[in-house]
C-alpha positions, -999 to 999 in steps of 0.1 A, spaced: -351 576 -459 -381 596 -469 -417 588 -460 -424 581 -496 -396 556 -498 -408 539 -466 -443 537 -480 -430 522 -512 -410 496 -493 -442 486 -474 -459 482 -508 -431 460 -520 -434 439 -488 -471 435 -495 -464 424 -531 -439 398 -519 -464 384 -493 -490 382 -521 -467 358 -540 -474 331 -515 -510 331 -527 -501 320 -562 -515 286 -571 -494 259 -589 -495 266 -626 -498 304 -621 -477 309 -652 -502 291 -674 -478 261 -675 -465 240 -647 -448 265 -624 -449 255 -587 -464 280 -562 -438 303 -546 -425 285 -515 -429 303 -482 -391 301 -476 -387 322 -508 -412 347 -496 -394 350 -463 -360 351 -480 -372 379 -503 -385 399 -474 -352 394 -456 -333 407 -487 -356 438 -489 -349 445 -452 -312 442 -459 -314 466 -489 -336 490 -470 -310 492 -442 -284 501 -469 -307 530 -480 -314 514 -514 -344 528 -532 -373 503 -533 -375 482 -565 -400 492 -592 -412 457 -596 -413 423 -578 -422 391 -597 -418 353 -594 -400 330 -617 -413 297 -628 -386 279 -607 -399 295 -574 -372 322 -572 -382 359 -570 -369 389 -589 -366 425 -575 -363 449 -604 -352 485 -607 -355 507 -639 -325 530 -639 -317 560 -660 -305 555 -696 -326 522 -700 -304 503 -676 -322 476 -657 -310 461 -624 -325 428 -613 -317 408 -582 -329 372 -583 -334 359 -548 -321 323 -547 -322 317 -510 -320 335 -476 -285 348 -479 -277 344 -517 -289 362 -547 -277 370 -582 -276 405 -596 -279 412 -633 -275 446 -647 -285 450 -684 -275 479 -707 -291 489 -740 -258 488 -759 -235 464 -741 -234 430 -724 -252 424 -692 -231 421 -660 -237 394 -634 -227 392 -598 -234 368 -569 -246 387 -538 -244 374 -503 -251 388 -469 -254 377 -433 -287 365 -419 -312 389 -403 -300 378 -368 -265 390 -377 -278 423 -391 -300 429 -360 -271 420 -336 -247 442 -356 -271 472 -355 -276 468 -317 -239 466 -312 -233 496 -334 -260 516 -315 -283 520 -345 -311 499 -328 -322 501 -292 -309 472 -270 -282 462 -247 -252 451 -267 -236 434 -237 -265 409 -237 -256 396 -271 -233 368 -281 -220 362 -316 -216 326 -327 -189 314 -351 -214 314 -380 -223 351 -375 -256 348 -357 -264 367 -325 -283 354 -296 -289 365 -260 -259 359 -238 -263 333 -210 
């Protein structure tokens, strides 16, 4: 990943953190403030995408239901949006100028799984022998 991409990912993280400061009614109607759990879930998703070498989104914005959108403007007027619904679940929507949009539910393992996997794979420093994986895919220090 280039320095510019890493800088942009940091800007995206700052945008996400700023969402927590929105007051109820930020949309001019009756939207609730963005819950801290959604801010954390969105940051987790961006870390997951960054680990996959995905380019940073062009925009981040809240929805009136408390969910958060990550948006990419792709070539040929294609727009990719990922709506963060909770920590490990999101919905992807890709819109095209001359055909129907495509939808897909996205899931991934929690950050403890990703971190444990990366240590075990040798991509992060740490002693893989000190980690135990639970049945639900979380890693913790071995007893």
